[in-house]
SEROTI-974785 format. One record per residue (C-alpha): residue in one letter; x, y, z. Coordinates in pm, whole numbers, padded with zeros to 5 digits, always signed. Example, Ala and Ser with C-alpha at 12.3 -4.5 7.8 and 13.67 -1.06 7.14 Angstrom:
<kepas>
A+01230-00450+00780
S+01367-00106+00714
</kepas>
This chain:
<kepas>
M+12020+20962-07574
A+12197+21148-07842
D+12525+21016-07712
N+12706+20788-07960
S+12862+20586-07681
P+12780+20212-07666
I+12499+20053-07459
V+12700+19877-07185
I+12548+19551-07053
I+12693+19422-06723
G+12660+19049-06707
A+12647+18787-06983
G+12365+18576-06841
I+12071+18479-07049
G+11896+18807-07003
G+12198+19008-07095
L+12271+18788-07392
A+11925+18804-07529
A+11929+19183-07495
A+12267+19217-07643
L+12169+19024-07957
R+11849+19225-08000
L+12017+19553-07945
A+12316+19473-08179
H+12073+19351-08440
A+11895+19689-08414
G+12218+19854-08514
Q+12325+19972-08165
A+12694+19958-08045
V+12688+19715-07757
T+12963+19629-07511
V+12917+19342-07264
L+13122+19323-06944
E+13124+18986-06774
R+13318+18913-06438
H+13350+18541-06519
D+13547+18380-06810
T+13257+18245-07006
P+12896+18362-07103
G+12582+18216-06950
G+12575+18320-06594
K+12372+18045-06395
L+12369+17857-06737
R+12700+17714-06632
T+12904+17394-06653
L+13160+17222-06436
P+13434+16973-06544
S+13382+16599-06486
L+13553+16279-06601
A+13287+16245-06867
G+13324+16608-06990
P+13147+16937-06895
V+12837+16877-06692
D+12545+17121-06662
A+12535+17283-06319
G+12238+17512-06378
P+11917+17493-06587
T+11878+17143-06715
V+11635+17163-07001
L+11465+17413-07232
T+11085+17482-07180
L+10848+17726-07347
R+11031+17681-07675
P+10836+17956-07854
V+11012+18219-07637
F+11344+18109-07793
E+11210+18068-08151
A+11080+18431-08125
L+11422+18555-08016
F+11594+18384-08309
R+11318+18483-08544
D+11329+18853-08442
V+11696+18875-08532
G+11653+18701-08870
E+11768+18357-08768
S+11616+18020-08705
L+11658+17823-08369
N+11683+17502-08569
D+11976+17633-08767
H+12180+17682-08455
L+12085+17438-08189
T+11976+17072-08215
L+11688+17012-07966
H+11552+16668-07855
P+11212+16659-07698
E+11178+16446-07386
T+10898+16190-07378
I+10899+16145-07011
L+10888+16489-06856
A+10987+16352-06513
R+10986+16018-06326
H+10889+16035-05962
Y+10965+15797-05679
W+10826+15798-05317
P+10958+15625-05010
D+10676+15362-05020
G+10798+15248-05358
T+10546+15409-05570
M+10669+15532-05910
L+10498+15774-06157
D+10600+15896-06499
I+10454+16228-06612
D+10463+16216-06989
S+10468+16457-07281
D+10153+16293-07392
P+09875+16411-07159
A+09657+16097-07228
R+09955+15881-07127
S+10012+16088-06813
A+09647+16044-06713
E+09684+15672-06766
N+09990+15654-06552
V+09828+15854-06277
E+09536+15622-06275
A+09762+15318-06271
A+09951+15451-05965
F+09665+15612-05769
G+09324+15518-05919
S+09048+15659-06130
R+08969+15947-05886
A+09324+16061-05906
R+09313+16057-06283
H+08996+16282-06272
D+09174+16524-06029
F+09489+16537-06255
L+09284+16619-06561
R+09083+16890-06379
F+09397+17045-06241
S+09574+17035-06582
A+09266+17231-06726
R+09300+17474-06448
A+09678+17536-06504
K+09606+17584-06874
R+09339+17848-06795
L+09585+18022-06560
F+09877+18021-06810
E+09663+18142-07107
G+09495+18408-06885
F+09820+18566-06767
D+10071+18501-07045
A+09992+18825-07240
P+09906+19069-06957
M+10184+18958-06730
M+10478+18769-06883
Q+10468+18931-07229
A+10401+19278-07086
E+10710+19511-07062
E+10554+19678-06745
P+10245+19489-06611
N+09973+19725-06507
L+09777+19619-06186
T+09465+19815-06269
R+09444+19670-06622
L+09520+19320-06503
A+09247+19354-06236
G+08996+19458-06498
H+09109+19158-06713
V+09049+18914-06421
M+08715+19073-06324
R+08577+19034-06689
D+08645+18661-06663
P+08494+18503-06340
G+08624+18169-06436
L+08989+18296-06434
M+08923+18452-06090
R+08814+18107-05963
A+09108+17936-06111
M+09341+18184-05936
A+09218+18103-05591
P+09344+18448-05486
M+09317+18385-05110
R+09495+18049-05119
T+09856+17936-05131
L+09964+17680-05392
A+09968+17409-05114
Q+09609+17500-05008
M+09479+17498-05359
L+09641+17160-05445
R+09499+17004-05118
A+09155+17103-05243
E+09229+16995-05595
F+09383+16643-05525
R+09256+16382-05296
E+09578+16198-05333
P+09840+16379-05121
R+10136+16249-05328
L+09998+16437-05632
A+09960+16747-05430
Q+10326+16700-05327
L+10435+16654-05689
F+10274+16967-05823
G+10356+17165-05512
R+10722+17120-05613
Y+10677+17348-05905
A+10693+17647-05669
T+11063+17567-05629
Y+11104+17634-06003
V+11090+18002-05909
G+11245+17978-05581
G+10945+17942-05356
S+10770+17711-05122
P+10422+17581-05194
Y+10328+17683-04840
G+10392+18044-04916
A+10365+18081-05298
P+10029+18196-05437
A+09798+17948-05602
I+09844+18113-05945
L+10180+17944-05965
G+10001+17628-06065
L+10027+17775-06422
I+10395+17650-06414
W+10266+17298-06480
H+10117+17396-06802
A+10434+17559-06914
E+10623+17237-06858
S+10353+17021-07002
Q+10400+17191-07331
G+10729+17010-07369
V+11094+16999-07247
W+11390+16982-07471
R+11752+16874-07435
I+12017+17065-07624
D+12293+16884-07803
G+12619+16977-07637
G+12453+17071-07313
M+12249+17373-07198
H+12553+17603-07208
R+12543+17580-07590
L+12250+17818-07585
A+12478+18087-07418
Q+12749+18015-07669
V+12518+18058-07969
L+12365+18379-07848
E+12715+18523-07775
G+12830+18426-08136
L+12523+18576-08294
A+12568+18902-08086
R+12936+18912-08183
A+12851+18868-08548
R+12639+19184-08526
G+12920+19389-08368
A+12869+19338-07997
V+13199+19345-07798
F+13255+19118-07502
H+13505+19161-07221
Y+13543+18866-06971
G+13714+18894-06636
A+13573+19250-06612
H+13486+19331-06258
V+13258+19625-06248
T+13324+19856-05954
G+13067+20125-06007
L+12880+20360-06237
E+12951+20718-06324
H+12662+20962-06388
H+12629+21311-06520
A+12321+21547-06511
G+12118+21279-06341
R+12176+20996-06583
V+12431+20705-06618
S+12738+20813-06825
A+12990+20534-06784
V+13070+20196-06616
K+13387+20152-06418
T+13576+19830-06402
N+13895+19703-06236
A+14078+19792-06559
A+13902+20081-06734
S+13605+20312-06760
H+13356+20247-07040
A+13149+20538-07164
A+12786+20445-07196
S+12469+20584-07349
A+12271+20347-07149
V+12357+20065-06901
L+12171+19728-06858
F+12244+19545-06540
N+12208+19165-06587
G+12285+19070-06229
D+12085+19027-05916
P+11908+19350-05844
N+11995+19327-05468
A+12345+19425-05576
L+12215+19765-05656
S+12043+19796-05314
A+12358+19683-05152
G+12556+19972-05316
A+12772+19749-05543
L+12741+19996-05834
G+12761+20312-05619
Q+12514+20538-05426
A+12327+20666-05720
A+12231+20309-05827
R+12152+20225-05462
G+11810+20407-05491
A+11741+20300-05836
I+11485+20033-05719
P+11267+20016-05406
A+11367+19791-05124
K+11057+19574-05169
A+11199+19478-05522
T+11469+19253-05368
A+11334+19119-05041
P+11243+18881-04901
R+11484+18641-05078
S+11401+18325-05277
L+11529+17978-05203
S+11881+17875-05294
A+12010+17525-05357
N+12292+17272-05305
V+12391+17155-05650
M+12600+16859-05712
A+12748+16816-06063
F+12968+16505-06147
A+13011+16189-06356
A+12984+15830-06232
K+12814+15499-06298
P+12470+15460-06121
S+12326+15148-05970
G+11971+15118-05856
P+11625+15224-05969
P+11583+15305-06337
L+11632+15680-06404
A+11485+15907-06672
H+11649+16226-06791
H+11459+16392-06499
T+11395+16200-06188
V+11255+16315-05856
F+11286+16137-05516
F+11027+16269-05282
N+11038+16258-04897
A+10752+16157-04682
D+10683+16499-04529
P+10720+16796-04764
E+10574+17044-04523
A+10840+16968-04259
E+11104+17019-04524
F+10975+17364-04632
R+10922+17478-04276
A+11283+17387-04198
L+11396+17597-04493
E+11189+17887-04376
R+11395+17878-04059
G+11714+17869-04249
Q+11783+17497-04155
T+11908+17206-04362
Y+11644+16930-04368
P+11803+16585-04321
D+11544+16404-04544
P+11506+16622-04851
T+11334+16581-05176
L+11604+16548-05450
Y+11599+16622-05815
I+11834+16437-06050
C+11920+16529-06411
A+12089+16243-06595
Q+12234+16457-06868
D+12342+16177-07102
R+12011+15978-07088
R+11801+15968-07398
G+11467+15910-07227
T+11550+15625-07001
T+11833+15481-07210
A+12163+15497-07034
P+12499+15551-07226
G+12791+15320-07174
G+13043+15421-06921
P+13015+15709-06672
E+12724+15942-06696
R+12697+16304-06609
F+12460+16401-06330
E+12325+16706-06162
I+12149+16675-05832
I+11961+16963-05676
M+11857+16989-05318
N+11656+17297-05203
A+11826+17513-04953
A+11770+17842-04763
P+11953+18151-04885
E+12267+18270-04699
A+12187+18486-04393
G+12477+18640-04199
T+12814+18467-04171
P+12810+18153-04389
P+12942+17822-04228
S+13278+17682-04305
P+13264+17566-04682
Q+13419+17232-04599
T+13179+17164-04314
E+12881+17254-04535
E+12994+17056-04839
T+13062+16734-04631
K+12723+16773-04453
C+12527+16821-04777
Q+12715+16549-04957
T+12630+16303-04674
I+12260+16404-04676
I+12228+16372-05052
L+12399+16042-05094
S+12237+15878-04782
T+11892+15992-04899
L+11946+15833-05248
E+12082+15525-05096
R+11752+15471-04904
F+11594+15452-05247
G+11864+15205-05355
L+12052+15445-05576
T+12431+15460-05550
F+12717+15591-05764
S+13053+15458-05842
P+13277+15645-05770
D+13101+15838-05507
P+13089+16216-05595
E+13333+16415-05388
P+13252+16720-05178
R+13421+16945-05433
T+13151+16857-05684
L+12904+17060-05471
T+12803+17426-05505
T+12647+17558-05178
P+12436+17868-05125
G+12750+18041-04995
M+12929+17964-05305
F+12644+18084-05523
D+12669+18414-05331
Q+13033+18445-05430
L+12959+18345-05794
F+12664+18608-05799
P+12753+18877-05571
H+12502+19018-05322
S+12252+18743-05415
H+12292+18569-05072
G+12278+18249-05284
S+11918+18314-05380
L+11901+18162-05728
Y+11569+18333-05824
G+11608+18689-05690
R+11302+18802-05483
S+11082+18547-05323
P+10756+18470-05503
H+10562+18438-05180
G+10243+18659-05151
M+09982+18744-05401
M+10149+19069-05497
A+10502+18930-05533
A+10501+18960-05914
F+10419+19331-05889
A+10708+19393-05635
R+10974+19262-05884
P+11156+19534-06064
T+11082+19598-06430
A+11322+19693-06701
R+11334+20061-06628
T+11485+20191-06291
Q+11458+20521-06123
L+11802+20613-06238
R+11787+20752-06591
G+11981+20535-06832
L+11996+20223-06609
Y+11796+19924-06697
L+11750+19569-06556
A+11736+19224-06704
G+11763+18867-06570
G+11582+18638-06337
G+11555+18894-06063
A+11364+19130-06296
H+11025+19107-06448
P+10879+18863-06558
G+11086+18648-06310
A+11306+18348-06269
G+11366+18059-06506
L+11534+18045-06847
P+11233+18151-07062
M+11140+18431-06828
A+11498+18568-06806
T+11502+18555-07191
L+11183+18753-07193
S+11336+19004-06965
G+11610+19066-07217
R+11339+19144-07476
H+11166+19379-07236
A+11492+19562-07152
A+11602+19590-07516
E+11257+19735-07616
A+11270+19986-07323
I+11620+20102-07422
L+11526+20144-07785
K+11203+20326-07710
D+11369+20565-07478
R+11643+20625-07720
I+11395+20721-07992
S+11192+20941-07762
T+11489+21144-07645
S+11679+21167-07977
P+11701+21508-08126
S+11631+21374-08474
R+11339+21152-08343
R+11452+20848-08539
T+11173+20608-08612
A+11386+20313-08728
M+11716+20153-08638
P+11958+19971-08873
G+11885+19608-08885
G+11526+19667-08738
M+11382+19493-08436
S+11028+19342-08400
T+10868+19462-08080
A+10549+19264-08124
S+10481+19037-07830
A+10554+18674-07905
T+10315+18462-07727
T+10472+18172-07524
A+10198+17936-07657
P+10335+17675-07888
A+10359+17798-08255
P+10170+17534-08450
S+10343+17607-08782
R+10694+17530-08652
S+10868+17201-08616
S+10882+17045-08268
G+11242+16939-08310
S+11418+16608-08366
</kepas>
């Protein structure tokens, strides 16, 4: 890469922003092309009568990932964002009236589990929590932190630790492992829902995904000003280091010369590029959205089968009914029936619903209308999508009637236009089929099928939830680090002058996602 052209990043989602900041800090010329009008990608907001309401990720988890990003570019997370830890990680309701709070304090969570389900359930909960911790700590460094995970090395790592192998339950799905772990089926249902965090069903996702519970148990944080503030801050820091952003830029293809990417074409211009980082759904490459050369840049198994989608309602209203926390889950009576329906591409009439009450401080409600985000799992789009109006009305009816059975109502009722359906997500994020998490996590080898930062087309790289290490805000942020490191390493290795340092510098040490004990936990 002797070319002095900028590194062009397609997409200003969290992975693209994290990479842009790291690359610009390392002294590289960076140009970011974003088809929407604002940064953030799925970290988006919609207008409401109470102000912008989050319509994507609702809280920040694995805080050390973000602390490392800011630290690596000479900044402090606390200097740019005000984070508030949630005491109640989530409140849960079941149709029979049972209520359970899972708390940031493990001892209090165990007490709550015992109060709701008895002493045996408390024992099972503590045992499962230890298992999730073992899984997370066992796979953080060799998988999530690794730029390109190596199956042979990982297998050796597991074989040297028989306890880790047992915790993995390699021949079981998450649902099968949880049925064996919990004698109380409602607890198995609760922790099975964590598969949806990465777009999967507990009946198809591997048991190893139980580690997600440990990630959340380490804390969840609200961001003052909403989650979109994270995107705004990262964009501002990248700009301060020279990165250039173009919004409303519709990329139409790539140009290549001598077997490597040389430029990015948009609806308005052609941007010369020494390297290109694609921060979109990798399935867009397979679909030919960036041209024939990019079509073969990743194998077909890297993008299929597709993950789940969602129907997301974002609005402001006054609630009436059961007490809500910042996060509240309303479970149905038959989770397996719901996920089997989703596998068939059907809308289930009695879904489990997740609600984020954005303006709640714990369980304390503000005066006046509150901002809400409601998420209902959905199948990805396949074939011709239904009429938008028909789908919006149907989903709105299902969501509101389900909540009404729990006694929860809103005034005024949210309108159908507050809903984003899988078909709309496909329009927002082209060629995604509405899948919010890229490739499905189902199957033991799914994590190795996901594409890594480097592609088979020289000079083309990937970042985002569809690339390694996977979906979710922290993982997409890590993907930005992996991509930036890959670009810089390749730039050094092919430079005629064999440069060994870049202006501004960049730490390439792996920052563990385990909590950093010397840093403040926030206000």
